[in-house]
C-alpha positions as CSV (number, residue, x, y, z in Angstrom):
1,M,85.3,103.7,116.4
2,S,82.2,101.1,115.1
3,E,83.1,98.3,112.5
4,S,82.0,100.6,110.0
5,D,84.6,103.1,110.9
6,W,87.2,100.2,111.1
7,V,86.7,99.3,107.1
8,T,88.3,103.1,106.2
9,S,90.0,104.0,109.2
10,T,93.2,105.5,108.8
11,E,94.3,105.7,112.6
12,P,95.9,102.8,113.5
13,L,96.5,103.5,117.2
14,A,92.7,104.2,116.8
15,M,92.5,100.6,115.6
16,L,94.9,99.0,118.1
17,S,92.7,100.6,120.6
18,F,89.3,99.2,119.2
19,L,90.2,96.3,119.2
20,Q,91.1,95.2,122.8
21,P,87.7,94.9,124.2
22,R,87.0,92.9,121.8
23,G,90.0,90.1,122.4
24,P,93.2,91.8,121.1
25,L,95.5,90.3,119.1
26,S,97.0,87.2,119.3
27,D,100.7,87.7,120.1
28,R,101.8,86.4,117.3
29,K,99.9,88.3,115.4
30,A,100.7,91.3,116.9
31,R,104.0,90.5,116.3
32,L,103.8,89.6,113.0
33,F,102.1,93.6,112.7
34,A,104.7,94.9,114.2
35,V,107.5,93.4,111.7
36,A,105.5,94.4,109.0
37,A,105.4,97.7,109.9
38,V,108.6,98.3,110.3
39,S,109.9,96.6,107.1
40,R,108.2,100.0,105.1
41,L,111.4,101.5,106.4
42,E,114.2,98.8,106.1
43,P,115.6,100.4,103.3
44,L,116.3,103.2,105.8
45,L,118.3,100.8,108.5
46,A,121.4,100.6,107.6
47,D,122.7,98.8,110.4
48,D,122.6,95.1,110.2
49,R,121.4,94.6,113.5
50,S,118.2,96.7,112.8
51,R,117.7,93.9,110.0
52,R,118.3,90.9,111.9
53,A,115.7,92.2,115.0
54,L,112.9,92.2,111.9
55,R,114.1,88.6,111.1
56,V,114.5,87.4,114.7
57,A,111.3,88.8,115.5
58,E,109.4,86.9,112.8
59,G,110.9,84.1,114.0
60,V,110.0,84.7,117.2
61,A,106.1,85.4,116.0
62,D,106.1,82.0,113.6
63,G,108.0,80.0,116.7
64,V,111.1,79.2,115.4
65,A,113.3,81.6,117.6
66,D,113.3,81.9,120.8
67,D,113.2,84.5,124.2
68,A,117.2,83.8,124.7
69,E,117.5,84.4,120.5
70,R,114.7,87.4,121.0
71,A,116.6,88.8,123.8
72,H,119.9,88.8,122.1
73,A,118.8,90.2,119.0
74,Q,117.1,93.6,121.3
75,E,120.2,94.1,123.2
76,L,122.3,94.3,119.7
77,A,119.6,96.5,117.9
78,D,119.0,98.7,121.0
79,A,123.0,99.2,120.3
80,A,122.0,100.4,116.9
81,R,119.5,102.4,117.9
82,A,122.0,104.0,120.3
83,E,124.7,104.5,117.7
84,A,122.4,106.1,115.0
85,E,121.0,108.6,118.0
86,A,124.8,109.3,118.9
87,R,124.9,110.4,115.1
88,Y,122.6,112.3,115.4
89,E,123.5,114.3,118.1
90,A,127.0,115.2,116.9
91,A,125.5,116.5,114.0
92,V,122.9,118.5,115.2
93,N,125.8,119.9,117.9
94,E,128.0,121.0,114.7
95,S,128.7,124.7,114.2
96,T,127.2,124.8,110.7
97,Y,124.1,123.3,111.7
98,A,122.6,126.3,113.3
99,E,120.4,128.4,110.7
100,G,119.1,128.0,107.7
101,D,116.2,126.0,106.1
102,E,118.0,123.3,104.5
103,V,120.3,122.7,107.2
104,I,117.0,122.3,109.7
105,A,115.5,120.1,107.3
106,A,118.7,118.2,107.5
107,G,117.8,117.7,110.5
108,W,114.4,116.7,110.9
109,R,116.1,114.1,108.0
110,L,118.1,112.8,110.6
111,L,115.6,111.6,113.2
112,I,114.0,109.4,110.3
113,P,116.7,106.6,110.7
114,V,117.0,107.1,114.2
115,D,112.9,106.2,115.3
116,A,113.8,103.4,112.3
117,A,116.3,101.6,114.3
118,A,113.9,102.7,117.7
119,A,111.2,100.6,116.0
120,A,113.4,98.0,114.8
121,H,114.7,97.3,118.5
122,A,110.8,97.6,119.7
123,A,109.2,94.8,117.4
124,L,111.6,92.5,119.8
125,H,109.9,93.9,122.6
126,P,108.7,91.0,125.2
127,S,105.3,91.7,125.2
128,A,104.0,91.6,121.7
129,T,101.5,93.8,122.1
130,T,103.5,96.8,123.4
131,A,105.5,96.2,120.5
132,A,102.9,96.5,118.0
133,T,102.2,99.4,119.8
134,D,105.6,101.0,119.9
135,V,106.4,100.6,116.5
136,V,103.3,102.2,115.4
137,Q,104.3,105.2,117.7
138,L,107.4,105.7,116.6
139,M,106.3,105.0,112.7
140,L,104.6,107.9,113.1
141,S,107.4,109.7,114.2
142,T,109.4,108.8,111.0
143,E,105.7,110.7,109.1
144,E,106.3,113.8,111.2
145,W,110.0,114.4,110.6
146,G,109.8,113.4,107.2
147,R,106.7,116.1,107.0
148,Q,108.8,119.0,108.5
149,A,111.8,118.5,107.1
150,A,109.2,118.6,103.7
151,R,108.0,121.5,105.1
152,W,111.5,123.6,105.7
153,E,112.9,122.4,102.0
154,A,109.7,124.2,100.6
155,G,110.4,127.0,102.6
156,V,107.0,127.3,104.6
157,G,109.2,126.1,108.3
158,R,106.7,125.5,110.5
159,S,103.6,125.9,108.8
160,P,100.4,124.1,109.8
161,D,99.8,123.5,106.8
162,D,99.3,119.7,106.2
163,D,100.1,119.3,102.8
164,A,103.7,118.5,102.5
165,P,104.2,115.1,101.9
166,G,105.6,112.6,104.6
167,L,106.2,109.0,104.5
168,G,102.3,107.5,104.3
169,G,102.5,106.0,107.6
170,H,98.6,106.2,108.9
171,P,97.0,104.7,105.9
172,R,99.8,102.0,105.0
173,L,99.6,101.1,108.6
174,A,95.7,101.0,109.1
175,A,95.8,98.8,105.5
176,L,98.3,96.5,107.2
177,L,96.5,96.3,110.4
178,R,93.3,95.0,108.1
179,D,95.3,92.8,106.4
180,I,96.1,91.2,109.7
181,A,92.7,91.5,112.1
182,G,90.5,91.0,108.9
183,N,88.3,93.5,106.9
184,S,85.5,93.5,109.5
185,P,87.1,92.1,113.2
186,N,85.9,88.9,114.8
187,S,82.7,89.1,112.2
188,T,84.7,87.1,109.3
189,T,83.6,82.8,109.8
190,F,85.9,80.6,108.3
191,T,84.1,76.7,107.4
192,G,86.2,73.8,108.0
193,A,85.2,72.0,104.9
194,W,86.7,74.8,102.6
195,R,90.5,73.3,104.1
196,T,90.7,71.3,100.9
197,E,94.1,69.8,99.8
198,P,94.5,72.6,96.7
199,V,93.3,75.4,99.3
200,L,95.9,74.2,101.9
201,A,98.6,73.6,99.6
202,L,98.4,76.6,97.9
203,A,98.3,78.4,101.3
204,R,101.2,77.0,102.2
205,G,103.1,77.9,99.3
206,I,102.0,81.1,99.8
207,Y,102.5,81.2,103.6
208,D,106.2,79.8,103.1
209,D,107.0,82.0,99.6
210,R,105.5,85.1,100.5
211,A,104.0,84.9,96.8
212,W,100.7,87.5,97.8
213,E,100.2,87.3,94.0
214,R,98.8,84.1,94.1
215,L,96.0,84.8,96.6
216,P,93.7,85.4,93.6
217,V,94.5,81.7,92.7
218,L,93.2,80.9,96.2
219,A,90.2,82.5,96.5
220,A,89.5,80.3,92.9
221,A,90.4,77.3,94.8
222,L,88.3,78.5,97.8
223,E,85.1,79.4,95.5
224,D,85.7,75.6,93.8
225,A,85.8,74.4,97.9
226,G,82.3,76.2,98.0
227,C,83.3,79.4,100.3
228,A,80.9,82.5,99.5
229,N,82.2,85.1,101.5
230,E,83.3,88.1,99.6
231,D,84.8,89.3,102.8
232,I,87.4,86.6,102.2
233,L,87.2,86.1,98.6
234,G,87.5,90.2,98.1
235,H,90.6,90.1,100.2
236,C,92.4,87.9,98.4
237,R,91.6,89.8,95.2
238,G,92.1,93.1,96.3
239,P,95.1,94.7,96.3
240,G,96.8,94.3,99.9
241,P,98.7,95.0,101.1
242,H,99.2,91.4,102.5
243,V,101.9,90.4,104.9
244,R,102.2,87.2,106.9
245,G,99.9,87.0,109.2
246,C,97.2,87.8,106.8
247,F,94.0,86.7,108.1
248,V,93.0,84.8,104.9
249,L,96.1,82.8,105.3
250,D,96.0,82.1,109.0
251,A,92.0,81.1,108.7
252,V,93.4,78.4,105.9
253,L,96.1,77.0,107.8
254,G,94.6,77.1,111.5
255,K,97.1,79.6,112.6
256,A,96.0,81.7,115.8
């Protein structure tokens, strides 16, 4: 993968590998990427232990949750994952789960919440880099389960045809990674003179409130401070997605 490939890539695992020799994501950024990725599946996380895992993982990234809290939340999230897996196994062992496209499709769909719960657990792995990689692999599994279910529901079975809709995982995860690592990794520089009081106040508010809709206002403030970097300004004015760990906000706030 080249720098130009990075800008358009839809392969998050390849993108993570691309970052390694150039300096991997910081632990904070890797953890925030994992949280942002799993948050896409939050509607599938029926168990509060899985949802809490995401809150604690973000707290670990931002230094407001310690390792003891991380380990405890990870243990609870693992129990939620195990229970989701047990429900799946009970369903596939039922005598009615034997034949028919609708029943087979239902089986594929039952795998999605299992991997969603596993991804929430993975976000709390002691190694933030491992958490990011494991989460991507599990997210792409949910994509495949959704795709397989859609094929069966359409009556095409295990067709090699890839037109059946999944969860849109690859492009979305790639976009999240670009938001966090940068549109052009390691090539965007931020000048300290741009950190004026208005710029800093805006950035802090956006970060604390998750008010991504204010990023175009931040772009205007950065221009007033002398910034003409189109990579930075264009990112603020672009459609996103934007999450905690956004490379522009981190640069303004001095977060690694």
